[in-house]
PDBQT receptor file of N, H, CA, C and O in Angstrom, charges set to zero:
ATOM      1  N   MET A   1      -8.467  -1.939  -6.958  1.00  0.00    +0.000 N 
ATOM      2  CA  MET A   1      -7.917  -1.604  -5.643  1.00  0.00    +0.000 C 
ATOM      3  C   MET A   1      -6.527  -0.988  -5.807  1.00  0.00    +0.000 C 
ATOM      4  O   MET A   1      -5.613  -1.618  -6.339  1.00  0.00    +0.000 OA
ATOM      5  N   ASP A   2      -6.388   0.233  -5.350  1.00  0.00    +0.000 N 
ATOM      6  H   ASP A   2      -7.131   0.745  -4.918  1.00  0.00    +0.000 HD
ATOM      7  CA  ASP A   2      -5.092   0.907  -5.443  1.00  0.00    +0.000 C 
ATOM      8  C   ASP A   2      -4.215   0.508  -4.265  1.00  0.00    +0.000 C 
ATOM      9  O   ASP A   2      -4.666   0.449  -3.122  1.00  0.00    +0.000 OA
ATOM     10  N   LEU A   3      -2.956   0.237  -4.570  1.00  0.00    +0.000 N 
ATOM     11  H   LEU A   3      -2.589   0.285  -5.498  1.00  0.00    +0.000 HD
ATOM     12  CA  LEU A   3      -2.020  -0.144  -3.519  1.00  0.00    +0.000 C 
ATOM     13  C   LEU A   3      -1.143   1.038  -3.142  1.00  0.00    +0.000 C 
ATOM     14  O   LEU A   3      -0.802   1.869  -3.984  1.00  0.00    +0.000 OA
ATOM     15  N   THR A   4      -0.787   1.103  -1.878  1.00  0.00    +0.000 N 
ATOM     16  H   THR A   4      -1.064   0.428  -1.194  1.00  0.00    +0.000 HD
ATOM     17  CA  THR A   4       0.128   2.148  -1.432  1.00  0.00    +0.000 C 
ATOM     18  C   THR A   4       1.554   1.725  -1.753  1.00  0.00    +0.000 C 
ATOM     19  O   THR A   4       1.802   0.568  -2.093  1.00  0.00    +0.000 OA
ATOM     20  N   ASP A   5       2.484   2.657  -1.646  1.00  0.00    +0.000 N 
ATOM     21  H   ASP A   5       2.283   3.596  -1.370  1.00  0.00    +0.000 HD
ATOM     22  CA  ASP A   5       3.886   2.327  -1.912  1.00  0.00    +0.000 C 
ATOM     23  C   ASP A   5       4.357   1.197  -1.002  1.00  0.00    +0.000 C 
ATOM     24  O   ASP A   5       5.092   0.311  -1.437  1.00  0.00    +0.000 OA
ATOM     25  N   GLU A   6       3.937   1.229   0.249  1.00  0.00    +0.000 N 
ATOM     26  H   GLU A   6       3.339   1.949   0.602  1.00  0.00    +0.000 HD
ATOM     27  CA  GLU A   6       4.362   0.190   1.191  1.00  0.00    +0.000 C 
ATOM     28  C   GLU A   6       3.791  -1.167   0.789  1.00  0.00    +0.000 C 
ATOM     29  O   GLU A   6       4.470  -2.186   0.917  1.00  0.00    +0.000 OA
ATOM     30  N   GLN A   7       2.554  -1.190   0.306  1.00  0.00    +0.000 N 
ATOM     31  H   GLN A   7       2.002  -0.363   0.202  1.00  0.00    +0.000 HD
ATOM     32  CA  GLN A   7       1.958  -2.458  -0.113  1.00  0.00    +0.000 C 
ATOM     33  C   GLN A   7       2.673  -3.004  -1.339  1.00  0.00    +0.000 C 
ATOM     34  O   GLN A   7       2.878  -4.212  -1.459  1.00  0.00    +0.000 OA
ATOM     35  N   TRP A   8       3.060  -2.096  -2.266  1.00  0.00    +0.000 N 
ATOM     36  H   TRP A   8       2.893  -1.115  -2.169  1.00  0.00    +0.000 HD
ATOM     37  CA  TRP A   8       3.790  -2.535  -3.451  1.00  0.00    +0.000 C 
ATOM     38  C   TRP A   8       5.113  -3.177  -3.059  1.00  0.00    +0.000 C 
ATOM     39  O   TRP A   8       5.527  -4.171  -3.655  1.00  0.00    +0.000 OA
ATOM     40  N   LYS A   9       5.777  -2.604  -2.050  1.00  0.00    +0.000 N 
ATOM     41  H   LYS A   9       5.440  -1.797  -1.565  1.00  0.00    +0.000 HD
ATOM     42  CA  LYS A   9       7.100  -3.088  -1.658  1.00  0.00    +0.000 C 
ATOM     43  C   LYS A   9       7.076  -4.543  -1.195  1.00  0.00    +0.000 C 
ATOM     44  O   LYS A   9       8.068  -5.256  -1.351  1.00  0.00    +0.000 OA
ATOM     45  N   ILE A  10       5.956  -4.991  -0.628  1.00  0.00    +0.000 N 
ATOM     46  H   ILE A  10       5.151  -4.412  -0.501  1.00  0.00    +0.000 HD
ATOM     47  CA  ILE A  10       5.918  -6.347  -0.090  1.00  0.00    +0.000 C 
ATOM     48  C   ILE A  10       5.391  -7.365  -1.099  1.00  0.00    +0.000 C 
ATOM     49  O   ILE A  10       5.349  -8.561  -0.812  1.00  0.00    +0.000 OA
ATOM     50  N   LEU A  11       4.984  -6.888  -2.291  1.00  0.00    +0.000 N 
ATOM     51  H   LEU A  11       5.018  -5.916  -2.525  1.00  0.00    +0.000 HD
ATOM     52  CA  LEU A  11       4.538  -7.821  -3.318  1.00  0.00    +0.000 C 
ATOM     53  C   LEU A  11       5.741  -8.534  -3.915  1.00  0.00    +0.000 C 
ATOM     54  O   LEU A  11       6.801  -7.936  -4.099  1.00  0.00    +0.000 OA
ATOM     55  N   GLU A  12       5.569  -9.827  -4.219  1.00  0.00    +0.000 N 
ATOM     56  H   GLU A  12       4.708 -10.313  -4.070  1.00  0.00    +0.000 HD
ATOM     57  CA  GLU A  12       6.652 -10.580  -4.836  1.00  0.00    +0.000 C 
ATOM     58  C   GLU A  12       6.561 -10.414  -6.346  1.00  0.00    +0.000 C 
ATOM     59  O   GLU A  12       5.903 -11.195  -7.033  1.00  0.00    +0.000 OA
ATOM     60  N   LEU A  13       7.229  -9.387  -6.849  1.00  0.00    +0.000 N 
ATOM     61  H   LEU A  13       7.764  -8.752  -6.291  1.00  0.00    +0.000 HD
ATOM     62  CA  LEU A  13       7.191  -9.109  -8.277  1.00  0.00    +0.000 C 
ATOM     63  C   LEU A  13       8.494  -9.546  -8.930  1.00  0.00    +0.000 C 
ATOM     64  O   LEU A  13       9.541  -9.547  -8.282  1.00  0.00    +0.000 OA
ATOM     65  N   PRO A  14       8.442  -9.920 -10.216  1.00  0.00    +0.000 N 
ATOM     66  CA  PRO A  14       9.663 -10.297 -10.926  1.00  0.00    +0.000 C 
ATOM     67  C   PRO A  14      10.640  -9.137 -10.968  1.00  0.00    +0.000 C 
ATOM     68  O   PRO A  14      10.242  -7.972 -10.967  1.00  0.00    +0.000 OA
ATOM     69  N   ASP A  15      11.924  -9.469 -11.004  1.00  0.00    +0.000 N 
ATOM     70  H   ASP A  15      12.247 -10.415 -11.005  1.00  0.00    +0.000 HD
ATOM     71  CA  ASP A  15      12.976  -8.454 -10.952  1.00  0.00    +0.000 C 
ATOM     72  C   ASP A  15      12.879  -7.441 -12.088  1.00  0.00    +0.000 C 
ATOM     73  O   ASP A  15      13.268  -6.285 -11.923  1.00  0.00    +0.000 OA
ATOM     74  N   HIS A  16      12.360  -7.870 -13.242  1.00  0.00    +0.000 N 
ATOM     75  H   HIS A  16      12.044  -8.809 -13.376  1.00  0.00    +0.000 HD
ATOM     76  CA  HIS A  16      12.299  -6.964 -14.380  1.00  0.00    +0.000 C 
ATOM     77  C   HIS A  16      11.052  -6.079 -14.347  1.00  0.00    +0.000 C 
ATOM     78  O   HIS A  16      10.842  -5.270 -15.251  1.00  0.00    +0.000 OA
ATOM     79  N   CYS A  17      10.240  -6.228 -13.326  1.00  0.00    +0.000 N 
ATOM     80  H   CYS A  17      10.411  -6.885 -12.592  1.00  0.00    +0.000 HD
ATOM     81  CA  CYS A  17       9.039  -5.401 -13.198  1.00  0.00    +0.000 C 
ATOM     82  C   CYS A  17       9.013  -4.751 -11.819  1.00  0.00    +0.000 C 
ATOM     83  O   CYS A  17       8.283  -5.207 -10.938  1.00  0.00    +0.000 OA
ATOM     84  N   PRO A  18       9.804  -3.687 -11.617  1.00  0.00    +0.000 N 
ATOM     85  CA  PRO A  18       9.818  -3.012 -10.328  1.00  0.00    +0.000 C 
ATOM     86  C   PRO A  18       8.433  -2.483  -9.978  1.00  0.00    +0.000 C 
ATOM     87  O   PRO A  18       7.718  -2.019 -10.866  1.00  0.00    +0.000 OA
ATOM     88  N   PRO A  19       8.036  -2.538  -8.718  1.00  0.00    +0.000 N 
ATOM     89  CA  PRO A  19       6.700  -2.108  -8.289  1.00  0.00    +0.000 C 
ATOM     90  C   PRO A  19       6.361  -0.697  -8.742  1.00  0.00    +0.000 C 
ATOM     91  O   PRO A  19       5.222  -0.425  -9.122  1.00  0.00    +0.000 OA
ATOM     92  N   TYR A  20       7.345   0.209  -8.707  1.00  0.00    +0.000 N 
ATOM     93  H   TYR A  20       8.270  -0.012  -8.399  1.00  0.00    +0.000 HD
ATOM     94  CA  TYR A  20       7.057   1.600  -9.038  1.00  0.00    +0.000 C 
ATOM     95  C   TYR A  20       6.887   1.821 -10.535  1.00  0.00    +0.000 C 
ATOM     96  O   TYR A  20       6.539   2.923 -10.959  1.00  0.00    +0.000 OA
ATOM     97  N   GLN A  21       7.127   0.791 -11.341  1.00  0.00    +0.000 N 
ATOM     98  H   GLN A  21       7.409  -0.104 -10.996  1.00  0.00    +0.000 HD
ATOM     99  CA  GLN A  21       6.955   0.935 -12.789  1.00  0.00    +0.000 C 
ATOM    100  C   GLN A  21       5.764   0.140 -13.317  1.00  0.00    +0.000 C 
ATOM    101  O   GLN A  21       5.364   0.296 -14.471  1.00  0.00    +0.000 OA
ATOM    102  N   ILE A  22       5.207  -0.705 -12.472  1.00  0.00    +0.000 N 
ATOM    103  H   ILE A  22       5.531  -0.833 -11.534  1.00  0.00    +0.000 HD
ATOM    104  CA  ILE A  22       4.172  -1.621 -12.940  1.00  0.00    +0.000 C 
ATOM    105  C   ILE A  22       2.788  -0.980 -12.817  1.00  0.00    +0.000 C 
ATOM    106  O   ILE A  22       2.479  -0.334 -11.816  1.00  0.00    +0.000 OA
ATOM    107  N   SER A  23       1.984  -1.162 -13.819  1.00  0.00    +0.000 N 
ATOM    108  H   SER A  23       2.234  -1.686 -14.632  1.00  0.00    +0.000 HD
ATOM    109  CA  SER A  23       0.623  -0.653 -13.779  1.00  0.00    +0.000 C 
ATOM    110  C   SER A  23      -0.307  -1.776 -13.343  1.00  0.00    +0.000 C 
ATOM    111  O   SER A  23       0.106  -2.934 -13.272  1.00  0.00    +0.000 OA
ATOM    112  N   HIS A  24      -1.549  -1.444 -13.054  1.00  0.00    +0.000 N 
ATOM    113  H   HIS A  24      -1.884  -0.504 -13.112  1.00  0.00    +0.000 HD
ATOM    114  CA  HIS A  24      -2.486  -2.463 -12.602  1.00  0.00    +0.000 C 
ATOM    115  C   HIS A  24      -2.683  -3.526 -13.681  1.00  0.00    +0.000 C 
ATOM    116  O   HIS A  24      -2.752  -4.719 -13.384  1.00  0.00    +0.000 OA
ATOM    117  N   ARG A  25      -2.772  -3.082 -14.930  1.00  0.00    +0.000 N 
ATOM    118  H   ARG A  25      -2.716  -2.113 -15.170  1.00  0.00    +0.000 HD
ATOM    119  CA  ARG A  25      -2.976  -4.039 -16.018  1.00  0.00    +0.000 C 
ATOM    120  C   ARG A  25      -1.772  -4.951 -16.164  1.00  0.00    +0.000 C 
ATOM    121  O   ARG A  25      -1.919  -6.162 -16.329  1.00  0.00    +0.000 OA
ATOM    122  N   ARG A  26      -0.575  -4.368 -16.104  1.00  0.00    +0.000 N 
ATOM    123  H   ARG A  26      -0.456  -3.384 -15.971  1.00  0.00    +0.000 HD
ATOM    124  CA  ARG A  26       0.634  -5.179 -16.197  1.00  0.00    +0.000 C 
ATOM    125  C   ARG A  26       0.705  -6.155 -15.032  1.00  0.00    +0.000 C 
ATOM    126  O   ARG A  26       1.138  -7.296 -15.201  1.00  0.00    +0.000 OA
ATOM    127  N   PHE A  27       0.282  -5.713 -13.846  1.00  0.00    +0.000 N 
ATOM    128  H   PHE A  27      -0.069  -4.787 -13.709  1.00  0.00    +0.000 HD
ATOM    129  CA  PHE A  27       0.288  -6.599 -12.689  1.00  0.00    +0.000 C 
ATOM    130  C   PHE A  27      -0.668  -7.762 -12.911  1.00  0.00    +0.000 C 
ATOM    131  O   PHE A  27      -0.347  -8.903 -12.581  1.00  0.00    +0.000 OA
ATOM    132  N   GLN A  28      -1.841  -7.476 -13.471  1.00  0.00    +0.000 N 
ATOM    133  H   GLN A  28      -2.101  -6.549 -13.739  1.00  0.00    +0.000 HD
ATOM    134  CA  GLN A  28      -2.804  -8.539 -13.742  1.00  0.00    +0.000 C 
ATOM    135  C   GLN A  28      -2.231  -9.538 -14.745  1.00  0.00    +0.000 C 
ATOM    136  O   GLN A  28      -2.402 -10.747 -14.591  1.00  0.00    +0.000 OA
ATOM    137  N   GLU A  29      -1.550  -9.026 -15.774  1.00  0.00    +0.000 N 
ATOM    138  H   GLU A  29      -1.412  -8.044 -15.900  1.00  0.00    +0.000 HD
ATOM    139  CA  GLU A  29      -0.941  -9.914 -16.763  1.00  0.00    +0.000 C 
ATOM    140  C   GLU A  29       0.122 -10.784 -16.116  1.00  0.00    +0.000 C 
ATOM    141  O   GLU A  29       0.202 -11.984 -16.377  1.00  0.00    +0.000 OA
ATOM    142  N   TRP A  30       0.951 -10.157 -15.253  1.00  0.00    +0.000 N 
ATOM    143  H   TRP A  30       0.886  -9.182 -15.041  1.00  0.00    +0.000 HD
ATOM    144  CA  TRP A  30       1.995 -10.902 -14.549  1.00  0.00    +0.000 C 
ATOM    145  C   TRP A  30       1.379 -11.937 -13.620  1.00  0.00    +0.000 C 
ATOM    146  O   TRP A  30       1.828 -13.081 -13.557  1.00  0.00    +0.000 OA
ATOM    147  N   ASN A  31       0.334 -11.514 -12.894  1.00  0.00    +0.000 N 
ATOM    148  H   ASN A  31      -0.031 -10.584 -12.945  1.00  0.00    +0.000 HD
ATOM    149  CA  ASN A  31      -0.298 -12.400 -11.931  1.00  0.00    +0.000 C 
ATOM    150  C   ASN A  31      -0.968 -13.577 -12.632  1.00  0.00    +0.000 C 
ATOM    151  O   ASN A  31      -0.878 -14.714 -12.168  1.00  0.00    +0.000 OA
ATOM    152  N   ASP A  32      -1.644 -13.304 -13.758  1.00  0.00    +0.000 N 
ATOM    153  H   ASP A  32      -1.717 -12.381 -14.135  1.00  0.00    +0.000 HD
ATOM    154  CA  ASP A  32      -2.277 -14.380 -14.519  1.00  0.00    +0.000 C 
ATOM    155  C   ASP A  32      -1.229 -15.369 -15.014  1.00  0.00    +0.000 C 
ATOM    156  O   ASP A  32      -1.423 -16.582 -14.936  1.00  0.00    +0.000 OA
ATOM    157  N   ALA A  33      -0.118 -14.843 -15.523  1.00  0.00    +0.000 N 
ATOM    158  H   ALA A  33       0.040 -13.857 -15.586  1.00  0.00    +0.000 HD
ATOM    159  CA  ALA A  33       0.948 -15.704 -16.024  1.00  0.00    +0.000 C 
ATOM    160  C   ALA A  33       1.554 -16.518 -14.883  1.00  0.00    +0.000 C 
ATOM    161  O   ALA A  33       1.856 -17.699 -15.049  1.00  0.00    +0.000 OA
ATOM    162  N   LYS A  34       1.730 -15.881 -13.726  1.00  0.00    +0.000 N 
ATOM    163  H   LYS A  34       1.485 -14.921 -13.591  1.00  0.00    +0.000 HD
ATOM    164  CA  LYS A  34       2.283 -16.557 -12.558  1.00  0.00    +0.000 C 
ATOM    165  C   LYS A  34       1.360 -17.704 -12.153  1.00  0.00    +0.000 C 
ATOM    166  O   LYS A  34       1.822 -18.802 -11.842  1.00  0.00    +0.000 OA
ATOM    167  N   ASN A  35       0.062 -17.444 -12.158  1.00  0.00    +0.000 N 
ATOM    168  H   ASN A  35      -0.313 -16.552 -12.411  1.00  0.00    +0.000 HD
ATOM    169  CA  ASN A  35      -0.904 -18.468 -11.787  1.00  0.00    +0.000 C 
ATOM    170  C   ASN A  35      -0.923 -19.605 -12.801  1.00  0.00    +0.000 C 
ATOM    171  O   ASN A  35      -1.274 -20.737 -12.469  1.00  0.00    +0.000 OA
ATOM    172  N   ASN A  36      -0.543 -19.296 -14.038  1.00  0.00    +0.000 N 
ATOM    173  H   ASN A  36      -0.258 -18.376 -14.307  1.00  0.00    +0.000 HD
ATOM    174  CA  ASN A  36      -0.497 -20.303 -15.087  1.00  0.00    +0.000 C 
ATOM    175  C   ASN A  36       0.862 -20.989 -15.167  1.00  0.00    +0.000 C 
ATOM    176  O   ASN A  36       1.127 -21.771 -16.080  1.00  0.00    +0.000 OA
ATOM    177  N   SER A  37       1.729 -20.678 -14.183  1.00  0.00    +0.000 N 
ATOM    178  H   SER A  37       1.514 -20.042 -13.441  1.00  0.00    +0.000 HD
ATOM    179  CA  SER A  37       3.049 -21.300 -14.093  1.00  0.00    +0.000 C 
ATOM    180  C   SER A  37       3.912 -21.008 -15.312  1.00  0.00    +0.000 C 
ATOM    181  O   SER A  37       4.692 -21.862 -15.734  1.00  0.00    +0.000 OA
ATOM    182  N   GLN A  38       3.784 -19.814 -15.885  1.00  0.00    +0.000 N 
ATOM    183  H   GLN A  38       3.150 -19.121 -15.543  1.00  0.00    +0.000 HD
ATOM    184  CA  GLN A  38       4.613 -19.438 -17.022  1.00  0.00    +0.000 C 
ATOM    185  C   GLN A  38       5.910 -18.796 -16.547  1.00  0.00    +0.000 C 
ATOM    186  O   GLN A  38       6.824 -18.567 -17.339  1.00  0.00    +0.000 OA
ATOM    187  N   PHE A  39       5.984 -18.507 -15.245  1.00  0.00    +0.000 N 
ATOM    188  H   PHE A  39       5.241 -18.693 -14.602  1.00  0.00    +0.000 HD
ATOM    189  CA  PHE A  39       7.224 -17.981 -14.671  1.00  0.00    +0.000 C 
ATOM    190  C   PHE A  39       7.848 -19.055 -13.802  1.00  0.00    +0.000 C 
ATOM    191  O   PHE A  39       7.152 -19.746 -13.057  1.00  0.00    +0.000 OA
ATOM    192  N   GLY A  40       9.168 -19.193 -13.899  1.00  0.00    +0.000 N 
ATOM    193  H   GLY A  40       9.733 -18.632 -14.504  1.00  0.00    +0.000 HD
ATOM    194  CA  GLY A  40       9.852 -20.202 -13.105  1.00  0.00    +0.000 C 
ATOM    195  C   GLY A  40      10.179 -19.709 -11.734  1.00  0.00    +0.000 C 
ATOM    196  O   GLY A  40      10.759 -20.444 -10.935  1.00  0.00    +0.000 OA
TER     197      GLY A  40
């Protein structure tokens, strides 16, 4: 599922991964890690 720029803006992404630089795969990795509580 492709997200629009506006949809990216409302995602809660880590500060070191700006929405405009993150790829779908990187987002999945971040999301999986977030779900595994690897991010504080």
